[in-house]
C-alpha positions in Angstrom: 26.0 30.3 32.2 27.0 29.1 35.6 24.2 29.4 38.1 25.2 30.0 41.7 24.9 26.8 43.7 23.0 28.7 46.5 20.3 29.7 44.0 19.7 26.1 42.8 19.7 24.8 46.4 17.3 27.4 47.6 14.8 26.3 45.0 14.6 22.7 46.2 12.0 23.5 48.8 10.2 25.9 46.3 10.0 23.3 43.6 8.9 20.5 45.9 6.1 22.8 47.2 4.8 23.5 43.7 5.5 20.3 41.9 1.9 19.2 42.2 0.1 22.4 41.9 0.2 25.8 40.1 -1.8 28.6 38.7 -4.5 28.0 36.1 -3.4 28.1 32.5 -4.4 31.2 30.7 -5.2 31.4 27.0 -3.1 33.9 24.9 -4.2 37.4 25.6 -6.0 36.7 28.9 -4.9 39.1 31.7 -4.0 38.2 35.2 -6.9 40.2 36.6 -8.9 38.2 39.1 -6.2 35.5 39.4 -4.3 35.0 42.6 -0.9 33.4 41.7 1.1 35.8 43.9 1.7 32.9 46.3 3.8 31.3 43.6 6.0 34.3 43.4 6.1 34.8 47.1 7.8 31.4 47.5 10.0 32.1 44.5 11.2 35.5 45.8 11.7 34.1 49.3 14.2 31.6 47.8 16.6 34.4 47.2 17.9 36.7 50.0 18.1 39.9 47.9 14.7 39.4 46.3 13.1 38.5 49.6 14.5 41.3 51.8 14.8 44.0 49.2 11.9 43.3 46.8 9.2 41.3 48.4 9.0 43.5 51.5 9.0 46.7 49.4 7.0 45.6 46.4 4.6 48.6 46.6 7.1 51.4 47.1 9.3 49.8 44.4 6.2 49.5 42.1 7.3 46.0 41.1 5.3 44.1 38.6 6.3 40.7 37.1 4.7 38.4 34.5 6.4 35.0 34.1 5.2 32.5 31.5 6.1 28.9 31.5 5.9 27.2 28.1 5.0 23.6 27.6 5.1 22.0 24.2 2.4 19.7 23.1 3.2 16.6 21.1 2.8 18.5 17.8 5.1 21.2 19.0 2.5 23.8 19.7 3.2 25.9 22.8 0.9 26.0 25.9 1.4 29.0 28.2 0.9 29.3 31.9 1.1 32.9 33.1 2.1 33.8 36.6 1.5 37.3 37.9 3.1 39.3 40.7 1.7 42.6 41.8 0.4 43.3 38.2 -1.9 46.3 38.1 -2.7 48.1 34.9 -3.6 51.2 36.9 -0.1 51.3 38.5 1.6 53.6 36.0 5.2 53.2 35.0 7.1 55.2 32.4 7.8 52.6 29.6 11.0 54.3 28.5 12.7 52.4 25.6 10.3 49.5 25.6 8.0 51.5 23.4 10.6 51.0 20.7 9.5 47.4 20.4 6.0 48.1 18.9 7.3 51.0 16.8 9.9 48.7 15.1 7.2 46.1 14.4 4.7 48.7 13.1 7.3 50.1 10.7 7.7 46.7 9.2 4.0 46.2 9.1 3.4 49.5 7.4 5.9 48.6 4.7 4.3 45.2 4.3 0.8 46.7 4.0 1.8 49.4 1.5 2.8 46.5 -0.8 4.7 48.8 -3.3 7.2 47.0 -5.6 10.7 47.9 -4.5 9.6 49.2 -1.1 10.9 47.2 1.8 13.0 47.6 4.9 16.2 47.9 2.9 15.0 50.7 0.7 16.8 54.1 1.1 14.8 56.2 3.5 15.4 60.0 3.5 13.9 62.2 6.3 13.2 65.8 5.6 11.9 68.6 7.8 8.5 70.4 7.7 8.0 71.9 11.2 9.8 73.5 14.0 12.1 71.2 16.0 12.5 68.7 13.2 15.8 67.5 11.8 16.7 65.8 8.5 18.6 62.5 7.8 20.3 62.2 4.4 22.9 59.5 5.2 23.8 57.0 7.9 27.5 56.5 8.5 26.8 53.3 10.6 25.7 51.4 7.5 28.1 49.7 5.0 27.0 52.0 2.2 25.8 55.1 4.0 22.1 54.7 3.2 19.5 55.2 6.0 17.1 52.3 6.0 14.4 50.9 8.2 16.6 47.8 8.6 19.4 49.7 10.2 17.1 51.8 12.5 15.6 48.5 13.8 19.0 46.9 14.2 20.2 49.9 16.3 17.0 49.8 18.4 17.5 46.2 19.4 21.3 46.2 19.6 21.8 49.3 21.8 18.3 50.9 22.2 19.2 53.9 20.0 16.9 56.8 20.6 17.3 58.6 17.3 16.5 55.3 15.5 13.2 55.2 17.4 12.5 58.9 16.5 13.0 58.3 12.8 10.5 55.4 12.8 8.0 57.4 14.9 8.3 60.1 12.2 7.8 57.6 9.4 4.7 56.1 11.0 3.0 59.2 12.4 1.3 59.5 15.8 -2.2 58.6 14.6 -1.1 55.5 12.8 0.9 54.3 15.8 -1.8 54.7 18.4 -4.9 53.9 16.3 -3.3 50.6 15.2 -2.3 49.6 18.7 -5.8 50.4 20.0 -7.3 48.3 17.2 -5.0 45.4 18.2 -6.4 45.5 21.7 -3.8 47.6 23.4 -6.3 50.2 24.4 -4.2 51.9 27.1 -1.3 52.6 24.7 -0.3 56.2 24.3 3.0 56.7 22.4 2.9 60.4 21.9 6.4 61.8 21.9 9.9 61.3 20.6 12.7 60.2 23.0 15.7 62.1 24.4 14.9 65.4 22.6 12.8 68.0 24.3 9.8 69.0 22.1 6.4 70.4 22.9 3.2 68.4 22.5 2.5 70.3 19.3 5.9 69.5 17.9 5.5 65.8 18.7 2.1 65.8 17.0 3.9 66.9 13.8 6.0 64.3 12.0 8.4 64.8 9.2 8.0 64.1 5.5 9.8 60.9 4.6 10.8 59.7 1.1 11.9 56.3 -0.1 14.1 55.9 -3.2 15.0 52.8 -5.2 18.6 51.9 -6.3 18.4 54.2 -9.3 17.5 57.2 -7.1 13.8 57.2 -8.2 11.3 58.0 -5.5 8.9 55.2 -5.0 7.0 56.3 -1.9 6.4 59.6 -0.1 5.0 59.9 3.4 3.9 63.5 3.7 4.4 65.7 6.7 1.5 65.0 9.2 -0.2 66.8 12.1 -1.9 64.4 14.5 -5.4 65.3 15.6 -5.6 62.3 18.0 -7.5 63.0 21.2 -5.6 61.5 24.1 -7.3 59.7 26.9 -7.2 62.1 29.8 -4.9 61.1 32.7 -3.8 62.6 36.0 -0.6 60.7 36.6 1.8 62.4 39.0 4.6 60.6 40.8 7.4 61.5 43.2 8.1 64.0 45.9 9.7 66.5 43.5 11.6 67.0 40.3 14.6 68.9 39.0 13.9 71.8 36.6 16.7 74.1 35.4 18.9 73.1 38.3 16.2 73.8 40.8 14.1 71.3 42.8 10.4 71.8 42.4 8.8 70.3 45.5 5.7 68.8 43.9 5.0 65.5 42.1 6.3 65.1 38.5 3.5 65.1 35.9 3.5 62.0 33.6 0.0 62.7 32.2 1.4 63.6 28.8 4.2 61.0 28.8 4.2 57.7 26.9 2.2 54.8 28.4 2.2 51.1 27.6 1.3 48.5 30.3 3.3 45.4 31.2 0.6 43.0 30.0 0.6 44.7 26.6 4.3 44.6 26.3 4.4 40.9 27.3 1.8 40.1 24.7 3.6 42.1 22.0 6.7 40.1 22.6 4.7 36.8 22.6 3.3 37.8 19.2 6.8 38.0 17.8 8.0 34.7 19.2 4.7 32.8 18.9 2.5 34.6 16.3 -0.2 32.0 16.6 0.0 32.2 20.4 -2.0 35.4 20.5 -5.5 36.3 19.1 -5.5 37.1 15.4 -6.0 40.8 15.9 -2.8 41.0 18.0 -0.6 39.6 15.2 1.5 42.1 13.3 1.3 41.9 9.5 4.8 40.7 8.9 6.4 38.2 6.4 8.3 35.2 7.7 11.5 37.0 6.7 10.5 40.0 8.9 9.9 37.7 11.9 13.3 36.1 11.5 15.0 39.5 11.1 13.4 40.8 14.3 14.2 37.7 16.3 17.8 37.7 15.1 18.6 41.3 16.1 16.6 41.1 19.3 18.9 38.3 20.4 22.2 39.5 18.9 25.0 41.0 21.1 26.5 44.3 20.1 30.0 42.8 19.4 28.4 40.4 16.9 27.3 43.3 14.7 29.5 44.7 11.9 27.2 47.4 10.6 26.5 49.1 12.9 29.7 48.4 14.8 29.9 49.0 18.6 32.9 49.2 20.9 32.9 46.8 23.8 33.8 49.5 26.3 30.7 51.6 25.8 28.5 48.6 24.8 29.4 45.4 26.5 27.5 42.4 25.3 25.3 42.4 28.4 24.4 46.1 27.7 20.8 45.5 26.6 20.3 42.3 28.7 19.0 43.2 32.1 17.5 39.7 32.8 20.2 37.1 33.8 23.1 39.6 33.5 21.8 42.9 34.9 24.8 45.3 34.6 27.5 42.6 34.7 30.2 43.5 32.1 31.0 40.0 30.9 30.6 37.9 27.8 27.3 36.1 28.0 26.8 32.4 27.5 26.1 32.0 23.8 24.1 28.8 24.4 21.5 31.1 26.0 19.8 33.8 23.9 17.6 36.5 25.3 15.1 38.0 22.8 14.2 41.2 24.6 13.7 44.9 24.8 14.7 46.7 27.9 14.3 50.3 29.0 15.2 52.7 31.8 14.3 56.3 32.5 12.9 58.4 35.3 14.0 55.7 37.8 11.9 53.0 36.1 13.7 49.9 34.7 11.8 47.4 32.5 12.8 44.3 30.6 10.6 42.1 28.4 12.3 38.9 27.3 11.9 35.4 25.9 14.8 33.3 27.1 16.0 30.2 25.1 18.7 27.8 26.3 19.7 25.7 23.3 22.0 23.4 25.4 19.3 22.4 27.9 16.3 22.8 25.7 14.4 25.2 27.9 12.4 28.3 27.1 10.3 30.8 29.1 9.2 34.4 29.1 9.4 37.1 31.7 8.5 40.8 31.8 9.1 43.0 34.8 9.3 46.6 36.0 10.8 48.2 39.1 11.1 51.8 40.3 14.5 52.7 41.5 14.2 56.2 43.0 14.5 56.1 46.8 14.8 59.8 47.2 11.6 60.5 45.3 13.2 63.2 43.1 12.6 62.9 39.4 14.5 64.2 36.4 17.8 64.5 38.3 19.5 61.3 36.9 20.1 60.2 40.5 18.5 56.8 40.4 19.1 53.4 42.2 19.8 51.4 39.0 23.0 49.9 40.2 22.0 49.2 43.8 18.4 48.0 43.1 17.5 47.7 39.4 20.3 45.7 37.9 20.5 43.2 40.9 16.7 42.7 40.7 16.7 41.7 37.0 19.9 39.7 37.3 18.7 37.6 40.3 15.1 37.3 39.1 16.3 36.0 35.8 18.7 33.6 37.5 16.1 32.2 39.9 13.6 31.7 37.1 16.3 30.1 35.0 17.3 27.7 37.8 13.7 26.8 38.3 13.3 26.1 34.6 16.4 23.8 34.6 14.6 21.6 37.1 11.0 21.9 35.8 9.8 18.7 34.2 8.5 18.8 30.6 6.5 16.1 28.8 7.9 17.1 25.4 11.3 18.7 24.6 10.8 21.9 22.7 12.2 22.2 19.2 14.1 25.6 19.3 15.6 25.4 15.9 13.6 28.3 14.6 15.2 30.5 17.2 18.8 29.7 16.2 20.6 32.2 14.0 24.0 32.5 12.4 25.1 35.8 13.9 28.2 35.9 11.8 26.0 36.4 8.8 25.4 40.1 8.8 22.6 40.2 6.2 19.2 40.7 7.9 
């Protein structure tokens, strides 16, 4: 990818300033609370006119939060992380949108792994039935090569184009209590993933999840997940945002209530991503129970471009290859540099844009992680689909990614990272 000359030049002062100092190194899982590395980001953002004038001066109204992790390899190849935080506040709510699909995909693989039933894996036929109002069944999947619905294909669709129905089917397979109790046990105490996406259902309907059946190649049922009703007690919240919201074509002049909406903080999302790229870079309780093959599968489809997928297949008009890559590309409809792969999960809804990504450049042997959120809703009206994604959100992610990438190109490393485990043959369609 060609980095604009002005971005690289503008970082000369920035890098000279910080070449001999920097924030303390944090161990995996440690939060930014109490640290004061915002000065690092202040200089970084000031190196870019858009980020300085539009973002830095309005960081609170835009509800911007950023976590940037530099990665330095030790002689034995083990990674050492340095976390930089900008405006990160776990009490500053943002709607996590499609980023909740990341832990759901991982938990689906974990549940299959922990069930440990012969013949049951992510490629087993998965049939979804109905058992409560608002539920819909799934008997086939025309986007697969043989028409069978599987956990594999749902996860592929989640990472390739952020498919909402795929998330809903895995939510139904897991059940609300399993999802939230497991995340809480892993240390993500603030997590509340309590509803399906895109479809309008009541709290009661979202507490109920479908019966799901798995069948072997001979049509024999090998596992049944019964219909469930969650009794989970949600942590009470009073989360209201905005000046008003649209309801049935009428503006209601009061804040929109997010108290019963999904919640997952940026630090948690950042650590969930780190656990997939560097399983031993997080505390043991934060590691998902996955096989090495599962890890490779997730990494491959997180970093694959839609056009590289045969099943499911996506048209380049609706799904350009930068479609799910906010960082570095942010809305640009162009073919990305294939020497750079972004292992990420973005999301946007209610004016919030989020991306959580690990970026690897195989040509220049650099790697880093960045997670960020921004609120793009200058008129303060929610639920009207009139958000500032194009004017504010996409440029923010594109230029933030490019500035960090330019900095990483110049940052000195004692040991060159071995990124071979992150390389995949994307022409090979088998997971």
